Every structure is written in C-alpha cells, then in structure tokens.
C-alpha positions as CSV (number, residue, x, y, z in Angstrom):
1,M,-15.9,-0.2,0.9
2,S,-14.0,-3.0,-0.9
3,V,-11.6,-2.8,-3.9
4,G,-10.6,-5.6,-6.1
5,V,-7.7,-5.7,-8.5
6,T,-7.5,-2.5,-10.5
7,R,-6.1,-1.9,-13.9
8,L,-5.2,1.7,-14.2
9,G,-2.3,3.6,-15.9
10,F,0.6,4.2,-13.5
11,P,2.9,7.0,-14.3
12,V,6.7,6.1,-14.7
13,G,9.0,9.0,-14.5
14,S,12.8,8.3,-14.6
15,G,12.3,5.0,-12.8
16,V,10.6,2.9,-10.1
17,V,11.6,1.6,-6.7
18,D,10.0,-1.8,-5.5
19,T,9.6,-2.9,-1.8
20,A,8.2,-5.9,-0.1
21,V,6.5,-5.1,3.3
22,T,5.2,-7.3,5.9
23,V,2.0,-5.7,7.3
24,T,0.9,-6.7,10.8
25,D,-2.0,-5.7,13.1
26,A,-0.2,-2.5,13.9
27,P,-0.2,0.5,11.6
28,T,2.7,-0.3,9.1
29,P,4.1,2.4,6.7
30,L,4.1,1.5,3.0
31,P,7.0,1.5,2.2
32,A,9.0,2.0,5.6
33,T,11.0,4.8,3.8
34,G,9.3,6.4,0.8
35,A,11.6,7.1,-2.3
36,K,13.0,10.6,-2.8
37,D,11.0,12.5,-5.7
38,R,8.2,9.9,-5.8
39,Q,5.2,10.8,-7.8
40,A,3.0,7.8,-7.5
41,L,2.6,4.7,-5.2
42,L,1.1,1.4,-6.3
43,I,0.1,-1.0,-3.4
44,Q,-0.4,-4.6,-3.9
45,N,-1.9,-7.1,-1.3
46,N,0.2,-10.0,-2.4
47,S,-1.6,-12.3,0.2
48,D,-4.0,-15.0,-1.0
49,S,-6.5,-14.8,1.9
50,I,-5.8,-11.6,4.1
51,Y,-7.3,-8.3,3.8
52,I,-5.5,-5.2,4.5
53,Y,-6.9,-1.8,5.4
54,I,-5.2,1.4,4.1
55,G,-5.1,4.9,5.8
56,G,-3.2,7.4,7.9
57,S,-1.0,6.7,10.8
58,K,-4.0,5.8,13.2
59,V,-5.7,3.4,10.6
60,T,-7.7,0.6,12.0
61,T,-9.6,-2.2,10.4
62,A,-12.9,-0.3,11.1
63,S,-11.7,3.1,9.5
64,G,-9.4,1.9,6.8
65,F,-9.9,1.4,3.0
66,K,-10.4,-2.3,2.5
67,L,-8.0,-3.9,0.0
68,H,-8.8,-7.5,-1.1
69,P,-6.4,-10.3,-1.2
70,N,-4.3,-9.9,-4.4
71,G,-5.9,-6.5,-4.8
72,S,-3.9,-3.4,-5.9
73,L,-4.4,0.2,-5.3
74,P,-2.7,3.2,-7.3
75,L,-2.2,6.5,-5.6
76,N,-0.8,9.9,-6.6
77,C,1.3,10.7,-3.7
78,H,4.7,12.6,-3.3
79,D,7.7,11.7,-1.2
80,G,6.4,13.5,1.8
81,S,3.3,11.3,2.0
82,V,3.2,8.4,4.3
83,I,0.4,5.7,3.7
84,Y,-0.2,2.9,6.3
85,A,-1.7,-0.4,6.3
86,I,-3.1,-2.8,9.1
87,C,-4.2,-6.4,9.2
88,P,-6.9,-7.9,11.4
89,I,-5.7,-8.8,14.9
90,G,-3.2,-11.8,14.9
91,Q,-2.6,-11.8,11.0
92,T,0.1,-10.6,8.8
93,A,0.0,-9.8,5.0
94,D,2.6,-9.8,2.2
95,V,2.4,-6.4,0.5
96,R,4.3,-5.1,-2.5
97,C,5.0,-1.2,-3.0
98,L,5.9,0.2,-6.4
99,E,7.1,3.9,-6.3
100,S,7.3,5.9,-9.5
101,I,10.2,8.4,-9.5
102,I,10.1,11.7,-11.2
C-alpha cells in the first residue's frame, strides 16, 4: 500500500518537539528518543526520490507501510510507542518527526 501527502488534523497539546532523522537500510527509530508525554507523531519523508517503509523494530521493505517521497503520515501514539523506518538497500532518506506533547 502506498500513501501520498496527507492533510489531516494534528492535535497540539502544550507544545511540539521536532526532530530530523536520517533513515538507512537498517530499522531506524523515529525519532531516536520519543518525547515524554507524546500524544501524536507526524512523520514526513523529506526526501525527493527515496521511499521509506514504516513499521515495528523488524520492519523490512517487504513488510513495511510504504511512504512516498515528500509524503507524511500522522499517527496517534504515546511516548512508550516506538515506530521504525527503513530504506531500500544502499539508500538513505531525510525524515522529519513532529511530536505533539500533552
């Protein structure tokens, strides 16, 4: 399944935390350390030509949720949730994370 750019409401509590992450061909946490009291996470694939794949700690390009270049994905997830991304072999992607804090 593929997802293009989405435009959905993003809950903003008392603030937001923004992080840039370089995703490689190994499962990479988004972000490396989740913000305390997070209520939502917005993931943006800031790369112009590289797809990323979203999932758990064992995500692969075959099993992950495919996110298009310049696509975004809003998720309701709390500070205990860890989301991972991976790129195809030999590629890296510039990814941005925006976390909403309660």
